[in-house]
C-alpha positions in Angstrom: 0.0 0.0 0.0 1.2 3.5 -0.9 2.2 5.5 2.2 0.0 8.4 1.1 -3.0 6.1 0.9 -2.3 4.7 4.3 -2.1 8.3 5.7 -5.5 9.2 4.1 -7.0 6.1 5.8 -5.5 6.9 9.2 -6.7 10.5 8.9 -10.3 9.3 8.3 -10.0 6.8 11.1 -8.7 9.6 13.4 -12.2 11.2 13.2 -13.4 8.5 15.6 -11.2 10.0 18.3 -13.3 13.1 18.2 -16.6 11.4 17.6 -18.4 11.2 21.0 -20.6 8.3 22.1 -23.7 8.6 24.3 -21.9 7.1 27.2 -19.6 8.8 29.7 -16.4 7.5 31.1 -15.8 6.9 34.8 -13.9 10.2 34.8 -17.0 12.1 33.7 -16.2 12.9 30.1 -17.9 11.6 26.9 -16.4 8.5 25.6 -15.2 8.5 22.0 -16.0 5.9 19.3 -12.4 5.1 19.1 -12.2 4.3 22.8 -15.2 1.9 22.5 -13.6 0.2 19.5 -10.3 -0.2 21.2 -11.9 -1.7 24.3 -13.9 -4.3 22.4 -10.7 -5.3 20.6 -9.0 -5.7 23.9 -11.8 -7.8 25.2 -11.5 -10.1 22.2 -7.8 -10.4 22.8 -8.3 -11.2 26.6 -11.0 -13.9 26.0 -9.3 -15.6 23.1 -8.7 -18.8 25.1 -12.5 -19.1 25.7 -13.0 -19.6 21.9 -10.4 -22.0 20.6 -12.6 -22.8 17.5 -12.6 -19.0 16.5 -10.2 -17.0 14.6 -9.8 -14.4 17.2 -7.5 -12.3 15.1 -10.4 -11.9 12.6 -12.6 -11.0 15.6 -10.1 -8.2 16.7 -10.1 -6.9 13.1 -13.9 -6.7 13.2 -13.8 -5.0 16.5 -11.3 -2.4 15.2 -13.3 -1.6 12.0 -16.9 -2.1 13.2 -17.7 1.6 13.8 -15.7 3.2 11.0 -19.0 4.3 9.4 -19.5 6.7 12.3 -16.6 8.7 11.0 -19.1 9.8 8.3 -22.3 10.0 10.4 -21.4 10.3 13.9 -22.6 8.0 16.7 -26.4 7.5 17.0 -27.4 5.7 20.1 -29.0 2.3 19.3 -32.3 3.2 20.9 -32.8 6.1 18.5 -31.0 4.9 15.4 -33.4 4.2 12.5 -33.1 2.0 9.5 -32.6 5.1 7.4 -29.6 6.0 9.7 -28.1 2.6 9.3 -28.6 2.6 5.6 -27.0 6.0 5.1 -24.0 4.9 7.3 -23.6 1.7 5.4 -23.7 3.4 2.1 -21.1 6.0 3.0 -18.8 3.4 4.6 -19.1 0.9 1.7 -18.4 3.7 -0.9 -15.2 4.6 1.1 -14.2 1.0 1.5 -14.6 0.5 -2.3 -12.2 3.4 -2.9 -9.3 1.9 -0.8 -6.5 0.1 -2.4 -6.4 -3.7 -2.9 -6.4 -6.0 -1.1 -7.5 -3.8 1.9 -10.9 -3.0 0.2 -11.6 -6.6 -0.5 -10.6 -7.8 2.9 -12.6 -5.0 4.7 -15.7 -5.6 2.5 -15.6 -9.3 3.3 -15.4 -8.6 7.0 -18.3 -6.2 6.9 -20.4 -8.7 4.9 -19.6 -11.4 7.5 -20.3 -9.1 10.4 -23.7 -8.1 8.8 -24.7 -11.7 8.2 -24.0 -12.7 11.8 -23.7 -16.3 10.9 -20.0 -17.2 11.9 -18.7 -17.6 15.4 -16.3 -14.8 14.8 -19.2 -12.3 13.9 -21.3 -13.4 16.8 -18.3 -12.9 19.2 -17.6 -9.4 17.8 -21.3 -8.4 18.0 -21.6 -9.7 21.6 -18.6 -7.8 22.7 -19.9 -4.7 21.0 -23.0 -4.8 23.0 -21.4 -6.0 26.2 -18.9 -3.2 26.2 -21.8 -0.6 26.0 -23.3 -1.9 29.2 -20.0 -2.3 30.9 -19.2 1.4 30.1 -22.6 2.5 31.4 -21.9 0.7 34.7 -18.7 2.7 34.9 -20.3 5.9 34.2 -22.0 8.1 36.8 -25.7 6.9 37.0 -26.7 10.6 36.8 -25.8 10.3 33.1 -28.2 7.5 32.5 -31.4 8.2 30.6 -34.6 6.8 32.1 -34.9 4.1 29.4 -31.3 3.0 30.2 -32.2 1.4 33.5 -34.1 -1.3 31.5 -31.5 -1.5 28.8 -28.8 -2.2 31.4 -30.6 -5.3 32.4 -31.7 -6.6 29.0 -29.4 -5.2 26.3 -27.3 -7.8 24.5 -28.8 -10.9 26.0 -30.1 -11.9 22.6 -26.5 -11.9 21.1 -24.7 -13.9 23.8 -27.0 -16.9 23.8 -24.6 -18.9 21.6 -21.9 -18.9 24.3 -22.1 -20.1 27.9 -19.0 -17.9 28.6 -20.6 -14.7 27.2 -24.0 -15.4 28.9 -22.0 -15.7 32.2 -20.3 -12.4 31.5 -23.6 -10.7 30.6 -25.1 -12.0 33.8 -22.1 -10.5 35.7 -22.7 -7.2 34.1 -26.3 -7.3 34.9 -25.5 -8.0 38.5 -23.3 -4.9 38.5 -26.1 -2.9 37.0 -28.5 -4.0 39.7 -26.0 -3.2 42.4 -25.5 0.3 40.9 -29.3 0.9 40.6 -29.8 -0.3 44.2 -27.0 2.0 45.5 -28.5 4.9 43.7 -32.0 4.1 45.1 -30.6 3.7 48.7 -28.7 7.0 48.4 -31.9 8.8 47.1 -33.8 7.3 50.0 -31.3 9.0 52.4 -31.6 12.4 50.8 
């Protein structure tokens, strides 16, 4: 790959550092899309031994590229994102991917197609981690930043995706338990006020 092409790709990806997500960090600032992508890639690396049948290098690549479309559209929280929003993001992303040099464009398009189909174990792991990281991040943020609908989401979001894996179901249950403890703590503190 030509070094100038690589620089152009990196400059586009850099936008994700400045693209805020709905969630806040434990330090009280808005999380970026880049931080979310980094952490789900880290999660994939750390749980690789739990999935000896999977190509975890492929999962990590999926995690790293999964939100590149948000460099064009920004992050839209899942509970307000419409099919029109998804279509626009996908079109802009796939047009950009098609403009990339070979073999990167073909490799990325194949990864995106596999991710969208959600049929392989690798795609299922990536999508589960994407959802799990979101609820983990919310547990780390100040509960005052939660919207009213997020109390229920914290208890249900992502369960559909983890059903294929006993390990990921156990992790989702542990995250749910943290959510319940956080909600209970907030309720107790409000009762004292």
